[in-house]
C-alpha positions, 0 to 999 in steps of 0.5 A, spaced: 474 528 548 478 533 547 483 538 551 482 544 547 489 543 543 489 544 536 490 538 531 497 539 528 497 540 520 502 536 516 503 537 509 511 537 507 510 533 501 514 533 496 514 530 488 521 528 485 522 531 478 526 534 474 527 541 470 522 542 465 520 547 460 513 549 458 510 543 462 515 538 459 519 534 463 526 534 462 527 528 457 521 531 452 525 537 452 531 534 449 528 530 445 524 536 442 530 540 441 534 535 438 528 533 433 528 541 432 535 542 431 536 536 426 531 538 422 534 545 422 540 542 419 536 537 414 532 544 412 539 547 410 541 542 407 536 541 403 533 535 405 525 537 407 522 531 406 527 528 412 527 534 415 519 534 416 519 527 417 525 527 423 520 533 427 514 529 426 518 523 429 521 527 435 513 530 436 510 522 436 516 519 441 514 526 446 507 525 445 506 518 446 512 515 450 513 522 455 506 526 456 502 523 461 494 524 461 490 521 467 498 519 470 500 515 464 503 515 457 499 513 451 505 508 450 504 505 457 496 504 456 498 501 449 503 496 452 498 495 458 493 492 454 497 488 449 500 485 456 493 483 459 491 480 452 497 476 452 496 473 459 489 472 457 491 468 451 496 464 455 492 462 461 496 466 466 491 470 468 486 465 471 489 462 477 485 455 480 487 452 486 485 444 489 483 439 484 484 443 478 490 446 479 495 446 474 501 447 479 505 441 482 501 437 487 505 441 493 504 448 490 496 446 488 493 451 494 498 456 495 497 464 494 498 466 487 503 472 484 509 474 487 506 470 494 506 464 491 514 463 492 513 465 499 514 461 505 513 462 512 519 461 518 517 460 525 520 461 531 520 466 538 522 472 539 526 475 545 520 476 549 517 469 549 513 470 543 511 466 537 512 470 530 512 467 523 516 470 518 514 471 511 520 469 506 520 472 499 525 467 496 525 470 489 527 477 492 531 475 498 527 478 503 524 477 510 518 480 513 515 481 519 507 483 520 505 486 526 497 485 528 496 492 531 490 495 536 490 502 536 485 507 540 484 512 535 483 519 535 476 519 537 478 516 544 484 520 545 486 527 548 488 531 541 495 532 545 496 524 547 494 524 538 499 529 536 504 526 541 503 519 537 504 522 530 510 525 532 512 518 535 510 515 528 515 520 525 520 518 529 519 511 527 519 513 520 526 517 521 528 510 523 527 506 517 533 510 514 537 508 518 535 501 519 540 496 517 538 491 511 531 494 511 528 496 505 520 498 506 515 498 510 508 498 510 501 499 514 495 496 511 488 498 515 484 493 513 476 495 514 469 491 513 462 491 516 462 483 518 457 479 521 456 479 529 454 472 530 461 471 532 461 475 537 454 473 539 456 467 540 462 468 544 458 472 549 453 466 550 459 462 551 462 466 556 456 465 561 457 461 568 453 455 567 450 456 573 448 463 572 441 464 574 435 463 568 434 471 569 441 473 569 441 469 563 435 471 560 436 478 560 443 477 557 440 473 551 435 479 550 441 484 551 445 480 545 439 479 541 439 487 540 445 487 537 446 489 530 446 484 525 453 486 522 458 490 527 464 495 524 471 491 524 478 495 524 485 491 523 491 494 522 497 491 520 504 493 520 509 489 516 517 490 516 521 487 510 529 486 511 534 484 505 537 477 507 543 478 503 545 485 508 543 481 514 548 475 512 544 470 510 546 466 503 542 463 498 541 456 501 542 459 508 537 465 511 538 462 519 542 468 521 538 473 517 531 470 521 536 470 527 537 477 527 531 479 525 528 476 531 532 479 536 530 486 532 522 484 533 521 487 541 524 494 539 520 494 533 515 493 538 516 498 542 516 504 537 510 502 534 506 502 541 509 508 542 506 512 536 500 509 538 499 501 535 496 499 542 500 492 544 503 490 537 504 482 536 508 478 531 503 475 527 504 467 527 503 462 521 494 460 523 493 469 523 496 470 516 492 465 512 486 468 516 487 474 513 489 471 506 482 468 507 478 473 510 480 478 503 478 472 499 473 470 501 470 476 506 463 473 505 464 467 509 466 472 516 460 469 519 462 461 518 470 463 520 468 466 526 463 461 528 468 455 526 474 460 530 469 459 537 468 451 536 476 450 535 475 449 527 479 453 522 478 450 515 486 453 513 491 453 519 497 454 514 500 458 509 501 453 504 493 452 503 491 460 504 490 461 496 483 462 494 479 457 490 480 461 483 482 468 482 480 471 475 485 477 472 482 477 465 478 483 466 482 488 467 480 493 472 476 488 476 478 482 479 474 476 481 475 471 486 471 466 490 464 469 488 466 476 490 470 483 486 475 487 487 478 493 484 484 497 486 487 504 486 493 508 487 496 515 489 499 518 483 501 525 487 502 526 494 495 530 497 494 537 495 493 540 501 495 540 509 492 534 513 491 533 520 490 527 524 483 526 523 483 528 514 484 520 513 478 517 518 473 516 512 478 512 508 481 508 513 473 507 516 468 502 514 464 503 510 457 499 507 459 500 501 464 495 501 465 487 503 471 489 505 476 494 504 484 495 505 488 502 505 496 500 504 501 505 506 507 504 502 514 507 505 521 506 502 527 508 506 532 513 504 539 513 507 541 520 509 546 521 503 541 519 498 536 524 501 540 530 501 542 529 494 534 528 492 532 535 496 538 539 493 536 537 486 528 539 488 531 546 490 534 547 483 528 544 480 524 549 483 528 555 483 529 553 475 521 553 474 520 559 477 525 563 473 523 560 466 516 561 467 512 566 462 510 571 466 510 571 474 510 565 478 504 562 481 503 560 489 503 553 487 510 555 485 513 559 491 510 554 495 513 548 491 520 552 493 519 553 500 516 546 501 523 544 498 528 549 502 524 548 509 526 540 507 533 541 506 534 546 512 530 540 516 536 534 513 541 539 515 538 538 523 538 531 523 531 529 519 530 523 514 527 522 508 522 517 505 519 515 499 512 513 500 505 511 496 498 509 498 493 504 495 486 502 496 483 495 494 476 495 495 471 488 495 464 488 493 458 483 490 460 482 483 454 485 480 453 491 477 449 495 482 454 494 486 461 495 482 457 502 481 455 504 489 463 501 490 466 506 484 461 512 487 464 511 494 471 510 493 471 516 488 468 520 494 473 518 499 478 520 494 477 526 492 475 528 500 482 528 501 485 532 495 489 527 492 490 524 485 489 517 483 488 513 477 485 505 477 489 499 476 487 498 469 491 491 467 495 488 473 489 487 478 492 481 481 498 484 482 495 490 485 490 486 489 496 481 493 500 488 494 495 491 498 495 485 503 499 486 509 505 480 506 511 485 505 510 484 497 514 491 496 513 493 488 520 496 487 523 489 489 518 486 483 519 491 478 524 495 476 520 502 475 513 501 478 509 508 475 506 510 482 512 509 486 516 515 488 511 520 487 511 522 495 516 524 499 516 525 506 
């Protein structure tokens, strides 16, 4: 459907960076300059060997620790490998639940990693809707997960889509002024699932006294449905800091009450932004999401069990995987399947439209399941102004110090920085963002090659530089789940965060 309204283009991406010289960052320039100056001083005093050694040490520090190859430094790659080897040696890279678990009995079937110390707190919001908040006790956070039901751009007029995109920008802008909010995620979970549950549900709805002919026609129609159908679920997760909302270490009731009072307003803003009719998820639904992530091949069994009122897992405490093996590096193994995760390192290299991400978001037959997680880190207005001012100065510096004429990329970067500065002056807000993609596939070599080639193809068409998570697969896998794991709260300086600003 179209009303001849053109698709709006977006691309006001900024990459926080410090001034540099000849492709080197500012710290690398300082170390190089210090090494050369001190080396010259030693030469002048006749300490030739010491001068050569000092210059070599400075060069090695810059080359190994400050110059990035493939998105990371050589030292980071080495330390990652050593970390993986250490975890393998200690046994912490292999997680087992149930009777064979080494965890305490009360935690024997919980989710692993950062989610091990997460509990649910349930209640009812101002609209009478039940909810379950995820309490991240180790970092003092409360996460509310909304299940969304967007119509999709293909089902709406372009003018409506443009309006929703604008409203989504309003929602992002509101994150910077929401008291206590530390971050938000939007997760698009897609799969090619079995149609067995849908077929059984249709047959269950037939009135017992319906004519035999009608039953036969309906049964035949159901039989013509494809064995598998595309399923796409969207989740928006808001995360608040409990201390900022007045909670203490032992009592978070005040923070829970405050978050519950904000759920209706958040639902309304998400609905305006095209999320359909967002509903806060409850504990059983959160457990079901975890189970499907760990065991996507059981989708048919779970769908049929749900129709008959049987759910294998209804509570958060028993939603963990049977096992999770993070010992191999890039590929992790869990409950009979395999997964790998990649992450954006630089914002998209071109303007995008509301349809640019259709392929990466949509279901794909090469994967059993795919999750695309977008992370938003709000920046308060004061800090945002400082960041953009620094970016404008950096753009000027690069143009003035470049040997020869400035390139089109240099001029474009300066124009974007100056435009962003003007927008902030008129009330716009700044948000850090990044993206991670987790794909799950069968644990065999052919499926791995197919999944690898397909996910590379999807990312390349976005003109978005990325790299695979090679040595922290378990952490990456659980970060892309819609459970409010914000990397900047669990890690002091994640390599990928802060690469994009909008």
